[in-house]
N, CA, C and O atoms as CSV, one atom per row, in Angstrom:
chain,resi,resn,atom,element,x,y,z
A,1,MET,N,N,-50.010,-90.844,288.094
A,1,MET,CA,C,-48.832,-91.860,287.938
A,1,MET,C,C,-49.624,-93.071,287.176
A,1,MET,O,O,-50.688,-93.644,287.408
A,2,PRO,N,N,-48.467,-93.224,286.000
A,2,PRO,CA,C,-48.766,-94.391,285.036
A,2,PRO,C,C,-49.404,-95.613,285.206
A,2,PRO,O,O,-49.221,-96.222,286.260
A,3,THR,N,N,-50.315,-96.192,284.110
A,3,THR,CA,C,-50.848,-97.044,284.460
A,3,THR,C,C,-50.271,-98.443,284.051
A,3,THR,O,O,-50.363,-98.220,282.844
A,4,PRO,N,N,-49.807,-99.569,284.095
A,4,PRO,CA,C,-48.812,-100.822,283.417
A,4,PRO,C,C,-49.602,-100.743,282.073
A,4,PRO,O,O,-48.854,-101.188,281.202
A,5,GLU,N,N,-50.978,-100.308,281.456
A,5,GLU,CA,C,-51.063,-100.822,280.320
A,5,GLU,C,C,-50.092,-99.451,279.292
A,5,GLU,O,O,-49.630,-99.441,278.152
A,6,SER,N,N,-50.122,-98.744,280.080
A,6,SER,CA,C,-49.826,-97.576,279.490
A,6,SER,C,C,-47.711,-97.286,279.341
A,6,SER,O,O,-46.999,-96.470,278.754
A,7,GLU,N,N,-47.514,-98.252,280.069
A,7,GLU,CA,C,-45.889,-98.516,280.092
A,7,GLU,C,C,-45.899,-99.456,278.899
A,7,GLU,O,O,-45.119,-99.225,277.975
A,8,ALA,N,N,-46.673,-100.439,278.849
A,8,ALA,CA,C,-46.184,-101.577,277.791
A,8,ALA,C,C,-46.588,-100.807,276.575
A,8,ALA,O,O,-45.995,-101.310,275.620
A,9,ARG,N,N,-47.263,-99.904,276.226
A,9,ARG,CA,C,-47.209,-99.860,274.713
A,9,ARG,C,C,-46.786,-98.098,274.704
A,9,ARG,O,O,-47.469,-97.120,275.007
A,10,PRO,N,N,-45.664,-98.190,274.320
A,10,PRO,CA,C,-45.110,-96.845,273.765
A,10,PRO,C,C,-45.803,-95.612,272.890
A,10,PRO,O,O,-46.311,-95.906,271.808
A,11,GLN,N,N,-45.820,-94.657,273.208
A,11,GLN,CA,C,-46.429,-93.703,272.322
A,11,GLN,C,C,-45.675,-92.969,271.267
A,11,GLN,O,O,-45.189,-91.851,271.433
A,12,SER,N,N,-45.621,-93.529,270.390
A,12,SER,CA,C,-44.688,-92.600,269.027
A,12,SER,C,C,-45.699,-91.802,268.034
A,12,SER,O,O,-46.929,-91.787,268.000
A,13,PRO,N,N,-44.973,-91.315,267.445
A,13,PRO,CA,C,-46.127,-90.822,266.532
A,13,PRO,C,C,-45.857,-91.783,265.187
A,13,PRO,O,O,-44.795,-92.377,264.996
A,14,PRO,N,N,-46.494,-91.807,264.693
A,14,PRO,CA,C,-45.723,-92.853,262.625
A,14,PRO,C,C,-44.720,-92.181,262.538
A,14,PRO,O,O,-44.571,-91.078,263.064
A,15,SER,N,N,-43.691,-92.930,261.676
A,15,SER,CA,C,-42.770,-92.465,261.039
A,15,SER,C,C,-43.568,-91.479,259.566
A,15,SER,O,O,-44.770,-91.534,259.305
A,16,PRO,N,N,-42.913,-90.947,259.071
A,16,PRO,CA,C,-43.442,-89.896,257.674
A,16,PRO,C,C,-43.468,-91.369,256.289
A,16,PRO,O,O,-44.017,-91.355,255.187
A,17,SER,N,N,-42.882,-92.161,256.765
A,17,SER,CA,C,-43.039,-93.174,255.716
A,17,SER,C,C,-43.689,-94.409,256.036
A,17,SER,O,O,-43.751,-95.328,255.219
A,18,SER,N,N,-44.246,-94.485,257.350
A,18,SER,CA,C,-45.489,-95.311,257.277
A,18,SER,C,C,-46.635,-94.730,256.584
A,18,SER,O,O,-47.604,-95.371,256.179
A,19,VAL,N,N,-46.478,-93.619,256.489
A,19,VAL,CA,C,-48.195,-93.033,256.234
A,19,VAL,C,C,-47.989,-92.474,254.429
A,19,VAL,O,O,-47.136,-91.671,254.050
A,20,SER,N,N,-48.739,-92.973,253.793
A,20,SER,CA,C,-48.739,-93.213,252.370
A,20,SER,C,C,-49.142,-91.533,251.588
A,20,SER,O,O,-49.644,-90.628,252.254
A,21,MET,N,N,-48.941,-91.451,250.705
A,21,MET,CA,C,-49.497,-90.393,249.805
A,21,MET,C,C,-50.801,-89.735,249.835
A,21,MET,O,O,-51.220,-88.622,250.155
A,22,SER,N,N,-51.361,-90.987,249.319
A,22,SER,CA,C,-52.526,-91.464,249.423
A,22,SER,C,C,-53.765,-90.916,250.478
A,22,SER,O,O,-54.814,-90.272,250.485
A,23,ASP,N,N,-52.774,-91.712,251.407
A,23,ASP,CA,C,-53.568,-91.617,253.036
A,23,ASP,C,C,-53.715,-90.304,253.549
A,23,ASP,O,O,-54.596,-89.822,254.262
A,24,LEU,N,N,-52.119,-89.544,252.780
A,24,LEU,CA,C,-52.279,-88.259,253.769
A,24,LEU,C,C,-53.317,-87.601,252.806
A,24,LEU,O,O,-54.350,-87.273,253.390
A,25,LEU,N,N,-53.287,-87.331,251.468
A,25,LEU,CA,C,-54.225,-86.900,250.918
A,25,LEU,C,C,-55.889,-86.519,251.146
A,25,LEU,O,O,-56.559,-85.489,251.218
A,26,ALA,N,N,-56.199,-88.417,251.233
A,26,ALA,CA,C,-57.302,-88.154,251.498
A,26,ALA,C,C,-58.195,-87.794,253.234
A,26,ALA,O,O,-59.378,-87.644,253.540
A,27,SER,N,N,-57.040,-87.776,253.934
A,27,SER,CA,C,-57.298,-87.199,255.309
A,27,SER,C,C,-57.350,-85.534,255.312
A,27,SER,O,O,-58.010,-84.784,256.030
A,28,CYS,N,N,-56.382,-85.228,254.210
A,28,CYS,CA,C,-56.902,-83.567,254.457
A,28,CYS,C,C,-57.451,-83.071,253.250
A,28,CYS,O,O,-57.078,-81.949,252.906
A,29,ALA,N,N,-58.197,-83.628,252.593
A,29,ALA,CA,C,-59.579,-83.378,251.898
A,29,ALA,C,C,-61.267,-83.722,252.430
A,29,ALA,O,O,-62.396,-83.328,252.137
A,30,ALA,N,N,-60.710,-84.585,253.271
A,30,ALA,CA,C,-61.656,-85.178,254.568
A,30,ALA,C,C,-61.655,-83.749,255.427
A,30,ALA,O,O,-62.731,-83.155,255.505
A,31,ALA,N,N,-60.524,-83.201,256.048
A,31,ALA,CA,C,-60.475,-82.362,256.581
A,31,ALA,C,C,-61.088,-81.031,256.243
A,31,ALA,O,O,-61.893,-80.386,256.915
A,32,SER,N,N,-60.447,-80.679,254.836
A,32,SER,CA,C,-61.923,-79.732,254.500
A,32,SER,C,C,-62.463,-79.642,254.450
A,32,SER,O,O,-62.866,-78.555,254.863
A,33,ALA,N,N,-63.432,-80.577,253.875
A,33,ALA,CA,C,-64.790,-81.173,253.585
A,33,ALA,C,C,-65.686,-81.239,254.652
A,33,ALA,O,O,-66.847,-80.877,254.462
A,34,VAL,N,N,-65.265,-81.715,255.934
A,34,VAL,CA,C,-65.830,-81.471,257.206
A,34,VAL,C,C,-65.606,-79.571,257.615
A,34,VAL,O,O,-66.653,-78.940,257.764
A,35,SER,N,N,-64.425,-78.899,257.747
A,35,SER,CA,C,-64.272,-77.907,258.044
A,35,SER,C,C,-64.705,-76.466,257.486
A,35,SER,O,O,-64.871,-75.450,258.160
A,36,THR,N,N,-64.861,-76.623,255.987
A,36,THR,CA,C,-65.935,-75.877,255.001
A,36,THR,C,C,-67.275,-75.991,255.125
A,36,THR,O,O,-67.732,-77.108,255.367
A,37,PRO,N,N,-68.108,-74.930,254.992
A,37,PRO,CA,C,-69.217,-74.823,255.187
A,37,PRO,C,C,-70.118,-75.043,253.662
A,37,PRO,O,O,-69.485,-74.982,252.608
A,38,PRO,N,N,-71.194,-75.225,253.649
A,38,PRO,CA,C,-71.158,-75.154,252.415
A,38,PRO,C,C,-71.131,-73.596,251.828
A,38,PRO,O,O,-70.982,-72.693,252.652
A,39,HIS,N,N,-71.295,-73.215,250.193
A,39,HIS,CA,C,-71.149,-72.259,250.004
A,39,HIS,C,C,-72.215,-71.406,249.977
A,39,HIS,O,O,-72.174,-70.264,250.434
A,40,GLU,N,N,-73.211,-71.932,249.439
A,40,GLU,CA,C,-74.765,-71.330,250.246
A,40,GLU,C,C,-74.992,-70.777,251.452
A,40,GLU,O,O,-75.690,-69.781,251.640
A,41,GLN,N,N,-74.375,-71.444,252.338
A,41,GLN,CA,C,-74.469,-71.281,253.780
A,41,GLN,C,C,-73.835,-70.267,254.240
A,41,GLN,O,O,-74.253,-69.571,255.165
A,42,ARG,N,N,-72.312,-70.016,253.379
A,42,ARG,CA,C,-70.821,-68.957,253.617
A,42,ARG,C,C,-71.472,-67.992,252.770
A,42,ARG,O,O,-71.523,-66.956,253.434
A,43,GLU,N,N,-71.881,-67.845,251.886
A,43,GLU,CA,C,-72.697,-66.264,251.056
A,43,GLU,C,C,-73.876,-66.262,252.363
A,43,GLU,O,O,-73.514,-65.722,253.408
A,44,ARG,N,N,-74.738,-66.631,252.323
A,44,ARG,CA,C,-75.854,-66.346,253.358
A,44,ARG,C,C,-74.971,-65.488,254.346
A,44,ARG,O,O,-75.292,-64.335,254.632
A,45,ARG,N,N,-73.880,-66.083,254.840
A,45,ARG,CA,C,-73.682,-65.720,256.483
A,45,ARG,C,C,-72.916,-64.374,255.967
A,45,ARG,O,O,-73.073,-63.381,256.677
A,46,GLU,N,N,-71.958,-64.217,254.594
A,46,GLU,CA,C,-71.338,-62.999,254.330
A,46,GLU,C,C,-72.417,-61.881,254.310
A,46,GLU,O,O,-72.100,-60.830,254.868
A,47,ARG,N,N,-73.607,-61.962,253.764
A,47,ARG,CA,C,-74.705,-60.872,253.368
A,47,ARG,C,C,-75.172,-60.258,254.633
A,47,ARG,O,O,-75.549,-59.097,254.797
A,48,GLN,N,N,-75.067,-61.483,255.745
A,48,GLN,CA,C,-75.914,-61.206,256.704
A,48,GLN,C,C,-74.766,-60.272,257.784
A,48,GLN,O,O,-75.230,-59.367,258.478
A,49,GLU,N,N,-73.191,-60.617,257.831
A,49,GLU,CA,C,-72.346,-59.286,258.141
A,49,GLU,C,C,-72.237,-58.006,257.587
A,49,GLU,O,O,-72.040,-56.872,258.021
A,50,ARG,N,N,-72.416,-58.499,256.554
A,50,ARG,CA,C,-71.768,-56.963,255.487
A,50,ARG,C,C,-73.340,-55.842,255.965
A,50,ARG,O,O,-73.316,-54.638,256.222
A,51,ARG,N,N,-74.484,-56.718,255.946
A,51,ARG,CA,C,-75.740,-56.045,256.897
A,51,ARG,C,C,-75.405,-55.484,257.947
A,51,ARG,O,O,-75.574,-54.269,258.040
A,52,GLU,N,N,-75.001,-56.012,258.710
A,52,GLU,CA,C,-74.617,-55.757,260.138
A,52,GLU,C,C,-73.601,-54.330,260.205
A,52,GLU,O,O,-73.724,-53.179,260.624
A,53,GLU,N,N,-72.641,-55.067,259.595
A,53,GLU,CA,C,-71.378,-53.333,259.291
A,53,GLU,C,C,-72.390,-52.598,259.085
A,53,GLU,O,O,-72.895,-51.989,260.029
A,54,GLU,N,N,-72.981,-52.486,257.591
A,54,GLU,CA,C,-73.558,-51.275,257.144
A,54,GLU,C,C,-74.490,-50.572,258.084
A,54,GLU,O,O,-74.385,-49.350,258.193
A,55,GLU,N,N,-75.480,-51.290,258.840
A,55,GLU,CA,C,-76.507,-50.939,260.023
A,55,GLU,C,C,-75.266,-49.925,260.836
A,55,GLU,O,O,-75.381,-48.700,260.877
A,56,PHE,N,N,-74.263,-50.564,261.366
A,56,PHE,CA,C,-73.839,-50.218,262.620
A,56,PHE,C,C,-72.770,-48.933,261.926
A,56,PHE,O,O,-72.106,-48.320,262.762
A,57,GLU,N,N,-72.626,-48.594,260.694
A,57,GLU,CA,C,-71.549,-47.300,260.613
A,57,GLU,C,C,-73.186,-46.458,260.236
A,57,GLU,O,O,-73.070,-45.238,260.120
A,58,GLU,N,N,-74.001,-46.775,260.130
A,58,GLU,CA,C,-75.039,-45.947,259.974
A,58,GLU,C,C,-75.515,-45.147,261.330
A,58,GLU,O,O,-75.947,-44.005,261.481
A,59,GLY,N,N,-75.203,-46.455,262.454
A,59,GLY,CA,C,-75.510,-45.767,263.452
A,59,GLY,C,C,-76.808,-46.462,264.233
A,59,GLY,O,O,-77.415,-45.911,265.152
A,60,ALA,N,N,-77.102,-47.718,263.715
A,60,ALA,CA,C,-78.127,-47.921,263.902
A,60,ALA,C,C,-77.810,-48.602,265.541
A,60,ALA,O,O,-76.708,-48.903,265.999
A,61,GLY,N,N,-79.592,-48.758,266.427
A,61,GLY,CA,C,-78.962,-49.228,267.308
A,61,GLY,C,C,-79.463,-50.793,267.518
A,61,GLY,O,O,-80.151,-51.223,266.591
A,62,PRO,N,N,-79.226,-51.631,268.535
A,62,PRO,CA,C,-79.815,-52.698,268.185
A,62,PRO,C,C,-81.196,-53.079,268.236
A,62,PRO,O,O,-81.651,-54.051,267.633
A,63,SER,N,N,-81.778,-52.393,268.876
A,63,SER,CA,C,-83.423,-52.119,268.787
A,63,SER,C,C,-84.051,-52.081,267.314
A,63,SER,O,O,-85.108,-52.679,267.113
A,64,GLU,N,N,-83.489,-51.468,266.406
A,64,GLU,CA,C,-83.856,-50.559,265.395
A,64,GLU,C,C,-82.987,-51.496,264.294
A,64,GLU,O,O,-83.310,-51.233,263.135
A,65,ARG,N,N,-81.951,-52.534,264.421
A,65,ARG,CA,C,-81.911,-53.546,263.827
A,65,ARG,C,C,-82.653,-54.491,263.675
A,65,ARG,O,O,-83.162,-54.950,262.653
A,66,GLU,N,N,-82.758,-54.985,265.403
A,66,GLU,CA,C,-84.147,-55.824,265.295
A,66,GLU,C,C,-85.657,-55.916,264.537
A,66,GLU,O,O,-86.358,-56.875,264.211
A,67,GLU,N,N,-85.825,-54.364,264.409
A,67,GLU,CA,C,-87.435,-54.392,263.820
A,67,GLU,C,C,-86.655,-54.493,262.521
A,67,GLU,O,O,-87.020,-55.562,262.031
A,68,ARG,N,N,-85.833,-53.968,261.774
A,68,ARG,CA,C,-85.551,-54.254,260.629
A,68,ARG,C,C,-85.414,-55.595,259.942
A,68,ARG,O,O,-86.071,-55.881,258.942
A,69,ARG,N,N,-84.605,-56.346,260.468
A,69,ARG,CA,C,-84.400,-57.778,260.228
A,69,ARG,C,C,-85.652,-58.426,259.823
A,69,ARG,O,O,-86.646,-58.080,260.462
A,70,PRO,N,N,-85.843,-59.476,258.701
A,70,PRO,CA,C,-86.581,-59.788,258.402
A,70,PRO,C,C,-87.302,-61.593,259.832
A,70,PRO,O,O,-86.463,-62.133,260.553
A,71,ALA,N,N,-88.109,-61.852,259.840
A,71,ALA,CA,C,-88.681,-62.641,260.362
A,71,ALA,C,C,-87.880,-64.489,259.906
A,71,ALA,O,O,-87.944,-64.737,258.702
A,72,ALA,N,N,-87.467,-65.191,260.460
A,72,ALA,CA,C,-86.738,-66.455,260.159
A,72,ALA,C,C,-87.727,-67.202,259.819
A,72,ALA,O,O,-87.532,-68.371,259.486
């Protein structure tokens, strides 16, 4: 059941003309910065994934993979 407060304020999205291009670009840049991992971290993750794929293709079982993995 709607509350009196929600009936008093209609919920409509802002019109395209009410958002400036600079605000739109700034929000896109901020979203990209927040959702993209740092370059070094991404490379480390990709190396780890490649290593795991190679081990899987070689037929290494989970226990063998854990033995070969260096302690963090």
